[in-house]
C-alpha positions in Angstrom: 194.9 107.3 91.0 192.2 105.0 89.6 192.9 106.2 86.1 196.6 105.7 86.5 196.1 102.1 87.7 193.8 101.4 84.7 196.3 102.9 82.3 199.1 100.9 83.8 196.9 97.7 83.4 196.4 98.6 79.8 200.1 98.9 79.2 200.7 95.6 81.0 198.1 93.9 78.7 199.8 95.3 75.6 203.3 94.2 76.7 202.8 91.0 78.8 204.4 87.9 77.4 201.5 85.5 76.6 203.7 82.7 75.3 204.1 79.5 77.3 207.4 79.5 79.2 208.6 76.5 81.2 209.4 77.0 84.9 208.0 80.6 84.9 206.9 82.3 88.1 204.2 84.9 88.1 206.2 87.6 89.9 209.2 87.0 87.6 206.9 87.2 84.5 205.3 90.5 85.6 208.7 92.0 86.3 210.1 90.8 83.0 207.0 92.4 81.3 208.0 95.7 82.8 211.7 95.6 82.0 211.1 97.2 78.7 209.4 100.3 80.1 210.9 103.5 78.9 210.0 107.1 78.0 207.6 105.9 75.3 205.6 104.0 77.9 205.5 107.0 80.1 204.0 109.0 77.3 201.5 106.2 76.7 200.6 106.2 80.4 199.8 109.9 80.2 197.7 109.4 77.0 195.8 106.5 78.4 195.0 108.4 81.6 193.6 111.3 79.5 191.6 108.8 77.4 190.1 107.2 80.5 189.2 110.6 82.0 187.4 111.6 78.8 185.6 108.2 78.5 184.4 108.4 82.1 182.8 111.8 81.4 181.1 110.3 78.3 180.0 107.3 80.3 178.6 109.4 83.1 176.5 111.3 80.5 175.1 108.1 79.1 174.2 106.7 82.6 172.2 109.8 83.3 170.0 109.1 80.3 169.5 105.3 80.1 171.1 102.8 82.4 170.6 99.9 80.0 172.7 101.8 77.4 175.8 100.8 79.3 175.4 97.3 77.9 176.0 98.7 74.4 179.6 99.5 75.3 180.2 97.0 78.1 179.3 93.9 76.0 181.4 94.8 72.9 184.3 95.7 75.2 184.1 92.3 76.9 183.8 90.5 73.5 186.7 92.3 71.9 188.9 91.6 74.9 187.9 87.9 74.8 188.9 87.9 71.1 192.3 89.4 71.8 193.2 86.8 74.4 191.8 83.7 72.7 192.8 85.0 69.3 196.4 85.1 70.3 196.3 81.6 71.6 194.7 80.2 68.5 197.1 82.2 66.3 200.1 80.7 68.0 198.9 77.2 68.8 195.6 76.5 66.9 194.1 75.8 70.4 193.3 77.5 73.6 196.2 75.9 75.4 197.9 79.2 76.0 194.9 80.2 78.1 194.1 77.0 80.1 197.3 74.9 80.1 198.4 76.2 83.6 197.3 78.5 86.4 200.1 81.0 85.5 198.9 81.2 81.9 195.3 81.6 83.0 196.3 84.4 85.4 198.3 86.2 82.6 195.3 85.9 80.3 193.0 87.4 83.0 195.4 90.3 83.4 195.5 90.8 79.7 191.7 90.6 79.5 191.3 93.2 82.2 193.7 95.6 80.5 192.1 95.2 77.1 188.7 95.7 78.6 189.7 99.0 80.2 191.1 100.1 76.8 188.2 99.0 74.6 185.6 100.3 77.0 187.2 103.7 76.9 187.7 103.7 73.2 184.1 102.6 72.5 182.7 105.3 74.8 184.8 107.9 73.0 183.6 106.6 69.6 179.9 106.7 70.7 180.3 110.2 72.2 181.9 111.4 69.0 179.3 109.8 66.8 176.5 111.5 68.8 178.1 114.9 68.1 179.4 114.4 64.6 177.7 116.5 61.9 177.9 115.0 58.4 174.6 116.2 57.0 175.9 119.8 56.5 175.6 121.8 53.3 177.9 124.7 54.2 179.6 126.6 51.5 182.8 124.9 50.4 185.9 126.9 51.5 188.5 125.1 49.5 190.0 127.0 46.6 191.8 125.9 43.4 191.5 122.5 41.9 190.3 120.8 45.1 187.6 123.4 45.6 186.5 123.0 42.0 186.4 119.2 42.3 184.4 119.3 45.5 181.8 121.6 43.9 181.5 119.3 41.0 181.1 116.3 43.4 178.3 118.2 45.2 176.5 119.4 42.1 177.0 116.3 40.0 177.7 113.4 42.4 177.0 110.4 40.1 179.0 111.5 37.0 181.8 113.0 39.1 182.2 109.9 41.2 182.0 107.6 38.2 184.5 109.5 36.1 186.9 109.8 39.1 186.8 106.0 39.6 187.1 105.3 35.9 190.2 107.6 35.4 191.8 106.3 38.6 191.3 102.7 37.5 192.5 102.9 33.9 196.2 102.0 34.7 195.0 99.1 36.8 192.6 97.8 34.1 195.4 98.0 31.5 197.8 96.0 33.7 195.2 93.5 34.7 194.2 92.6 31.1 192.2 90.4 30.4 191.1 89.9 34.1 192.4 88.2 37.2 191.8 84.4 37.5 191.1 82.5 40.7 190.7 78.8 41.3 187.0 79.2 41.1 187.3 81.0 37.7 189.2 78.0 36.3 186.8 75.5 37.7 183.8 77.3 36.3 185.3 77.6 32.8 186.4 73.9 32.8 182.9 72.8 33.9 181.2 75.2 31.4 183.3 74.0 28.5 182.8 70.3 29.3 179.1 70.8 29.6 178.3 73.3 26.9 181.0 72.8 24.3 182.2 69.2 24.5 179.0 67.7 26.0 181.0 65.4 28.2 179.8 66.5 31.5 176.8 68.1 33.2 176.7 71.8 34.1 176.9 72.1 37.9 175.4 74.6 40.2 178.3 74.6 42.6 179.0 78.1 41.4 176.1 80.3 40.2 175.1 79.2 36.7 174.6 82.7 35.4 178.2 83.6 36.2 179.5 80.5 34.6 177.5 81.3 31.5 179.0 84.8 31.4 182.5 83.4 31.7 182.1 80.8 29.0 180.1 83.1 26.7 182.6 85.9 26.9 185.6 83.6 26.0 183.8 81.9 23.2 182.5 85.2 21.8 186.1 86.6 21.9 187.4 83.5 20.2 185.0 84.0 17.3 186.3 87.5 16.5 189.8 87.9 17.7 190.8 86.2 20.9 189.4 84.7 24.1 191.5 87.3 26.0 189.5 90.1 24.3 186.2 88.5 25.2 187.2 88.0 28.7 188.5 91.6 28.9 185.0 92.8 27.8 183.4 90.9 30.7 186.0 92.3 33.1 185.5 95.8 31.8 181.7 95.4 32.2 182.1 94.1 35.7 184.4 97.1 36.6 182.0 99.6 35.0 179.0 98.2 36.9 181.0 98.3 40.1 181.9 101.9 39.5 178.3 102.7 38.7 177.1 101.1 41.9 179.6 103.2 43.9 178.6 106.3 42.0 174.9 105.5 42.6 175.6 105.2 46.3 177.5 108.5 46.4 174.7 110.2 44.6 172.2 108.9 47.1 174.3 110.0 50.0 174.4 113.5 48.4 170.6 113.4 48.2 170.6 112.7 51.9 172.4 116.0 52.4 175.7 114.4 53.4 178.4 117.0 53.3 180.7 117.0 50.3 183.8 116.3 52.6 182.2 113.0 53.7 181.3 112.2 50.1 184.9 112.7 49.2 186.0 110.4 52.1 183.7 107.6 51.0 184.9 107.9 47.4 188.6 107.9 48.6 187.9 104.7 50.5 186.8 102.9 47.3 189.8 104.4 45.4 192.5 103.6 48.0 191.5 100.4 49.7 194.0 97.8 48.4 191.6 94.9 48.4 188.8 96.7 46.7 191.1 97.8 44.0 192.5 94.2 43.7 189.0 92.7 43.3 187.8 95.2 40.7 189.1 93.0 37.9 189.0 89.6 39.7 186.7 87.3 37.7 184.6 85.9 40.6 180.9 85.9 41.4 181.5 87.8 44.6 182.2 91.1 42.8 178.8 91.0 41.0 177.1 89.9 44.2 178.7 92.8 46.1 177.6 95.5 43.6 174.0 94.2 43.7 174.2 94.2 47.5 175.3 97.8 47.5 172.3 98.9 45.3 169.9 96.8 47.4 171.0 98.4 50.6 170.7 101.9 49.1 167.3 101.3 47.7 166.1 99.6 50.9 167.1 102.8 52.8 165.4 105.0 50.2 162.1 103.2 50.6 162.2 102.7 54.4 163.0 106.4 55.1 160.4 107.8 52.7 162.9 109.3 50.3 161.2 107.5 47.4 159.2 110.1 45.4 155.7 109.4 44.0 154.9 108.6 40.4 157.2 107.2 37.8 160.3 107.7 39.9 158.9 105.6 42.7 158.2 102.7 40.2 161.7 103.1 38.9 163.3 102.9 42.4 161.1 99.9 43.2 162.2 98.3 40.0 165.8 98.9 40.9 165.2 97.3 44.3 163.7 94.2 42.8 166.4 94.0 40.1 169.2 94.3 42.8 167.4 91.6 44.9 167.4 89.4 41.8 171.2 90.0 41.3 171.8 89.1 45.0 169.8 85.8 44.5 171.4 84.7 41.2 175.1 85.6 41.8 175.6 83.7 45.1 174.0 80.5 46.4 173.5 82.0 49.8 172.0 85.2 48.5 168.6 83.9 49.5 169.7 83.9 53.2 170.2 87.6 52.9 166.9 88.4 51.2 164.5 86.3 53.2 165.3 87.6 56.7 165.6 91.2 55.4 162.3 91.2 53.6 160.6 89.4 56.6 162.0 91.9 59.1 161.1 94.9 57.0 157.6 93.5 56.5 157.1 93.1 60.3 158.7 96.4 61.4 157.3 98.8 58.7 153.6 98.7 58.6 153.5 101.2 55.7 155.6 99.0 53.5 154.3 95.6 54.8 152.7 94.6 51.5 155.8 95.4 49.5 158.2 93.4 51.6 155.9 90.5 52.3 155.4 90.2 48.5 159.2 90.3 48.2 159.5 87.6 50.8 157.0 85.3 49.1 158.5 86.0 45.7 162.0 85.0 46.8 160.8 81.8 48.5 158.8 80.8 45.4 161.7 81.8 43.0 164.1 79.7 45.1 161.8 76.6 44.9 161.1 77.1 41.2 164.7 77.8 40.3 166.2 74.9 42.3 163.6 72.3 41.7 162.2 73.2 38.3 164.4 75.4 36.1 167.8 73.9 36.9 166.7 70.2 36.6 164.8 71.1 33.4 168.1 72.6 31.9 170.0 69.5 33.0 172.0 71.4 35.6 173.3 69.3 38.5 172.3 70.6 41.9 174.9 71.8 44.4 175.9 68.9 46.7 175.1 69.2 50.4 178.7 69.3 51.6 178.7 73.1 51.4 176.4 73.2 54.4 178.7 71.0 56.7 181.9 73.0 57.0 181.6 73.4 60.8 180.4 69.8 61.7 183.0 68.2 59.3 185.8 70.2 60.9 184.6 69.2 64.4 184.5 65.6 63.4 188.0 65.7 61.8 189.5 67.4 64.9 187.8 64.8 67.1 189.2 61.9 65.1 192.7 63.6 65.1 192.8 64.3 68.9 190.5 61.6 70.4 190.5 58.9 67.8 190.9 56.2 70.4 187.5 57.2 71.8 185.7 56.6 68.5 183.6 53.4 68.6 183.3 51.0 65.7 179.7 52.1 65.1 180.7 55.8 65.1 183.5 55.1 62.7 181.2 53.3 60.3 178.7 56.2 60.4 181.4 58.7 59.7 182.9 56.5 56.9 179.5 56.6 55.2 179.9 60.4 54.6 183.7 61.1 54.9 187.0 59.4 54.4 187.4 58.3 58.0 190.8 56.6 57.6 192.5 59.8 56.5 190.4 62.3 58.3 192.9 63.1 61.0 195.7 63.6 58.5 193.6 65.8 56.2 192.4 68.1 59.0 193.6 71.7 58.6 192.5 73.9 61.6 192.1 76.9 59.4 190.5 75.4 56.2 187.7 72.9 55.9 188.1 72.2 52.1 190.5 69.2 52.6 188.0 67.5 54.8 185.0 68.5 52.7 186.6 67.2 49.5 186.3 63.6 50.9 182.5 64.0 51.1 180.7 61.0 49.6 178.4 62.5 46.9 176.5 59.3 46.8 175.6 59.4 50.5 172.0 58.8 51.1 169.8 60.8 53.4 169.8 57.9 55.9 173.6 57.9 55.9 173.8 61.6 56.5 171.2 61.3 59.3 173.3 58.5 60.9 176.4 60.7 60.7 174.6 63.7 62.3 173.4 61.5 65.1 177.0 60.3 65.8 178.3 63.9 65.4 175.9 65.0 68.2 176.8 62.1 70.5 180.5 62.7 70.1 180.0 66.3 71.2 179.0 65.3 74.7 182.1 63.2 75.0 184.6 65.9 74.2 182.8 69.3 73.9 186.1 71.2 74.1 187.3 69.6 70.9 184.2 70.8 69.0 184.4 74.3 70.5 188.1 74.6 69.6 187.5 73.4 66.1 184.9 76.1 65.5 186.9 78.8 67.2 189.9 77.9 65.1 187.9 78.5 61.9 186.5 81.8 63.2 189.1 83.6 65.2 190.6 85.4 62.1 187.4 87.4 61.7 187.9 88.9 65.2 191.6 88.9 66.0 193.2 92.0 64.5 196.8 90.9 64.9 196.7 87.7 62.9 196.8 86.9 59.2 196.1 89.6 56.6 193.6 89.1 53.9 194.7 87.1 50.8 195.6 88.9 47.7 194.6 87.6 44.3 198.0 88.0 42.6 198.9 88.0 39.0 201.4 85.1 39.3 198.7 82.7 40.6 196.2 84.1 38.0 198.7 83.3 35.2 199.0 79.7 36.5 195.2 79.2 36.5 195.0 80.6 33.0 197.7 78.2 31.7 195.9 75.2 33.4 192.6 76.3 31.7 194.5 76.5 28.3 195.9 73.0 28.9 192.5 71.5 29.8 190.9 73.0 26.7 193.5 72.8 23.9 190.8 72.1 21.3 189.4 75.7 21.8 192.9 77.3 21.4 192.0 79.8 24.2 195.5 81.2 24.8 194.4 83.0 27.9 197.3 85.0 29.5 198.4 88.3 31.0 200.5 90.1 28.3 204.2 89.6 29.0 205.1 93.2 28.0 203.3 94.5 31.1 204.9 91.9 33.5 207.3 94.3 35.1 204.7 97.1 35.6 202.2 94.6 37.0 204.7 93.2 39.6 205.9 96.7 40.5 202.4 98.0 41.1 201.4 95.0 43.1 204.5 95.1 45.2 204.2 98.8 45.9 200.6 98.5 46.9 201.1 95.6 49.2 204.2 97.1 50.8 202.4 100.4 51.3 199.6 98.8 53.2 201.8 96.8 55.5 202.9 100.1 57.2 201.5 100.9 60.6 197.9 102.2 60.6 197.5 101.6 56.9 197.8 97.8 57.5 194.3 97.8 59.2 192.8 98.0 55.7 194.0 94.5 55.1 192.6 93.0 58.3 189.2 91.3 58.3 188.8 92.1 62.0 188.8 95.8 61.2 185.6 95.6 59.2 183.9 93.1 61.5 184.6 95.2 64.5 183.1 98.2 62.7 180.1 96.2 61.9 179.6 95.1 65.5 180.1 98.6 66.8 177.5 99.9 64.4 175.1 97.3 65.5 175.5 98.2 69.2 175.4 101.9 68.4 172.1 101.3 66.5 170.7 99.4 69.5 171.7 102.2 71.8 170.1 104.8 69.6 167.1 102.6 68.9 167.7 103.3 65.2 165.3 101.0 63.4 166.4 102.2 60.0 170.1 101.8 60.7 169.6 98.3 62.1 167.6 97.3 59.1 170.6 98.3 56.9 172.9 96.3 59.1 170.8 93.2 59.0 171.9 92.1 55.4 175.5 92.6 56.3 175.2 90.7 59.5 173.6 87.8 57.7 176.4 87.8 55.2 178.8 87.6 58.1 176.9 84.6 59.6 177.2 82.9 56.2 181.0 83.6 56.3 181.2 82.0 59.7 179.6 78.8 58.3 182.1 78.9 55.3 185.2 76.8 54.8 187.8 79.3 56.1 188.2 82.5 58.2 188.8 86.1 57.2 192.1 85.7 55.3 190.1 84.7 52.3 188.7 88.2 51.5 186.1 87.4 48.9 183.7 85.9 51.4 183.4 89.3 53.1 183.9 91.5 50.1 180.3 92.5 50.0 180.4 93.6 53.6 183.4 95.9 53.0 181.7 97.3 49.9 178.5 98.2 51.8 180.1 99.4 55.1 180.9 103.0 54.1 177.4 103.8 52.9 175.8 102.0 55.9 178.1 103.9 58.3 177.3 107.3 56.8 173.6 106.6 56.6 173.5 105.4 60.2 175.0 108.8 61.2 172.6 110.8 59.1 169.4 109.2 60.5 167.7 112.6 61.0 169.1 114.2 57.8 166.5 115.8 55.7 166.0 114.6 52.2 167.4 116.9 49.5 165.0 118.6 47.1 164.3 116.8 43.9 
């Protein structure tokens, strides 16, 4: 009977009307929520009962071993339930009004929270129980016959070359249609700044975007223009980017094979990189995040290789250490916040692994010194303008803008003057976008002194104590998309917008005669492929590939699973990804802008498999 009541509560949570309705009564609402019950809900009731029964058996087994382990599924179940309730409210109203505006709404939300909690608790228990029993480090003889059996044998015997060639052949049509590469707003901004600084000499090269990536973009187009066309040069850079990405994936697959991961799991990992719509989309997108992600993948793999003792002695050990250092350098140079990934990772590894303490402390010190020398020495010496400080203030700027919009009458004259020294106070309320901080950040006064920024921060803190709810809602509004799985899907970098950015770049640089464009003869095929891919992944189940919350929930579950298993190696692999996520949270927008979390998605398959093969033996050399 207990399971039936919980199952009924789950169905109620999934069907209850959470929208605000005038004159509603609780009893009427609950009855209305049940009016749609039919045979399907009867089947669901039975399935949920069976799920709850199975999860209770798994939970009882956990409690017999370690009582504190229950927190590793109770806490994420509570958190995910919270995200479902509050995420819906922010998705509908950009506020928590649907939760707190009336006693009836609050009661409905409590019912929904309880139902979601029962569901998520059961699902997490089942996932953890399955993860405890799953065997993915298994080298049994492949039973498949025909072409599939032959391919799996090749993948097992020659993992790197098989994975690389598979990705290359699979991606050839996409590379042809995407010629010369897919532009974003950042690509255009980098090229314009690079041309003005390096070609025309009318501006200063900025470090708003990584200088090394800007130089690659400018250099490739100028080189192409010298021989045939800027398109050809840009395509060479796009092709290099794609080949390096394929190489990073193949390197990861080869390492998983060395960890004795079964060939079926290798094929599943490879299929994820081939079929995921956003990973395919970004393969030819000309942004720094693609390079950053491939270096992150290699860094995570080499980190695991060293920490688990799979690094052989002699020349090969020096080679793998060199690859680790080179990948760390790539992480540093291809994103401004790469240093925030390297420093805590190196510091934690140095503290937790006595055997490798010298290596990681040296890496920690080297990264710190490199950051100071690069930012304070090399860039100024090369006449590169430093990145302005507005990038660090997405969260406080959003909070201030929402405060001005919703409680502007409570802002004193002194507070207004302090804000006006940093932001456009007069238009702040109108510019406020609950889901994007760029409109507010764009008003940042680049000439603001340290004293003015300090005065603003003092006022920002004082205003928090007046209306803390406004600050909390402003932050939640910018973050809920990472956790709410029924909201906006991730943003596609489409060919139409790319063509517009190319034309703008051509207009801004007529003297160079760039003529950047996507070939017109492939327009129909491009649109058809893009439409088919996007429509396919809007179908039920497949659509989860385009939701940021899918990957963040997997990341959180892996963290709690690692804590429960006391898996030091697994948690060390998750630390860089978690730091990337923290950086995303401090960014200008939530998960619909996929490129901020692209590196997390690229690294998750390997981290997931390596977490489940903690005790796998290293394959023979």
